[in-house]
Steps between C-alpha positions, in 0.01 A plus 500: 500500500778743587660425147172596338472820701852600401415431127189711544695786644751487217223496243304763693784759495384770257850625447669337795600853612474864412771587238697808438397704194812411300438131531130534422585671158772238413797718589835342571482350854859603578413877473250481782483203747154394606381640823194284590322523839155356453357157406162514326285183514168410342208433749510132426875487571440676834235239588724208391786616728262547788643832603397638840581848635502671838552864585819632677394582859643704778481373854672422825794274439714381801839357409613170653800269504495122561768275649533121524476360851425180694278440812696411819398430853533787739827416668400687813222247543708194394654238731739218434426234761811307603617298799761596747587141577560184300210241534278234338162614362226321707197666339412770247174676556461745206544492117539739222240774487381455855388813684646515845469714808785630709629209721342228285694170532661432161706185584658305797851383513676256746842611596759296695710816530210670679456211737864519589481871564195466718678225695805716549279778627329273754849374626620863532184594685540210736867587571401861563242391748748270679760778512258751633402262787869440578564873509208562736631226747854644482374849578314372804792301623736796449288706754585243768859457392436139404682542161791706388463809290688322224230223489224768475673671218528166314124448529435856370721431198318177428166687501628762258633229271178300510296820418729573205448148363126512547490839321708356224267201456192723497662732234566191289139413509395855399752483210329190382164681490349352815231746623503628862181308590663172384799567725271575798315167430836321494595652838160417645445142360869394453382301187700521170300564184736493196220624259546822301177656387525729195240777507390774258655837598192690380168457316532431130516233239755213452652566161792244530545174678822300494460244766389128513404290785786271612788702357782655709516872448796733563517850620597637154175370334201727419201289595207739448432833363201692639387817325228746574370580143247757595727745319781419252795662342514557127859545411572676174800621299494860379726602207772757566323763286183479717669499847412874552130438475482249789495603870401350836122491597404550130174328403537221237272263303583136474378278221537112484408270206288283738251782529525691174189725566613596852735765635649472850593821686830524680754740640882526464665398828856469380709658224847349430812698565719310247433397138566150375821544296398221257138617415536877596180476701394603843315284740162636630262343743126556496293372791141379401220403720399136445213417725351220281850340443449540122852618428731202533880522552707467173217624280615717216362853521522849341539815710335806348589859608303803389622859473399741771206659311324444165535758219278609207638360181383368153464125489446255219467113491816297444325323225503816289880533508704382209880502478745473205867594432412867509329510838150485652177592317125481516240536223251784524163471325441821305173380354341154454734421207817698578766416764817691585820349634612725785829460698450534876714524814375269777563493876430247771268201454229404749319179418370516150526881460803726442564870568556725187759770538487648143333447165133484576214730601209421727201373310675367190384163384772238502479151352508236775412192286640453147793725564747221412335451156524878430871492607569220265332682202680820598840313486405324180435831325789684676263724696716734719340601837369855516743763617 
């Protein structure tokens, strides 16, 4: 069908273009080169091409820039759950995607090392108790001159040594992550419990699990990752030429391919201080509210930044713009059968429209559909754009 339309255009051209007088009278072409600016088509040719036109309009146009980005968890609300003591996994209570509250039991380990540490603490506590009793007896006997001062001083030194050992044993339990209430239970019940409960540090969602029942885990392993995804970070890369337009607390729009019809609102919370030497881009972080958890970590996103205020400019659809080796042009409809090729100077694009800086006037009718066919015919007949 397109081939038929093009043939119709070629046949429909009355003269293909307006000619200079010398050429029309058969004068030598070298004496006056043709200066053609207008294509004239018959009505049936216009209908065959399917030409559509729209007026050039003036309106508010707010410039914007877009940068590639990815969705990341808010690292201020992210926790890597590890263990402070080597142990064997007895039970795992949560899986990927589980919503947990602060203090929720994630897994239970059995640690021989913890058992030995608790036993050492009980022994140190017993020695301290024995040393304190001996010191009290020595003090009473010293009052009645029943023991020497040297013996009393020996008992005093033994108490101080026992206290230091008990304090060291308690500190070791604390370094292994044993809470104060568990130490108090140990002192009260004198019963060793070598179990290590692993609990969530805050409310959130388990986004990583690297633990299996029965395995022996080390202190260097990351066993769970818990994240509060009620807000997320969208981390983008701003080209060096656009660094001056980005500043902290600036509102931003975030677009993701998963929700093509939706725009998420965010705010710049971090602007990089150093550019990446390889890509010449600056890191920028946008914090976005995510109450429905629809934005997922590692999603690809686009960050859109608008200029401070819109301005009144002429705009045309991008579909009307044609480009060739000489520059950018549009076709103006002079009357139902005449079309003028007009060079234009364009500005920023926004969606499917573009700002016009020079070459058009408000209200002029421009071809939005069929312009490519007109351009092809203009090139075929060596039509120069209007000056």
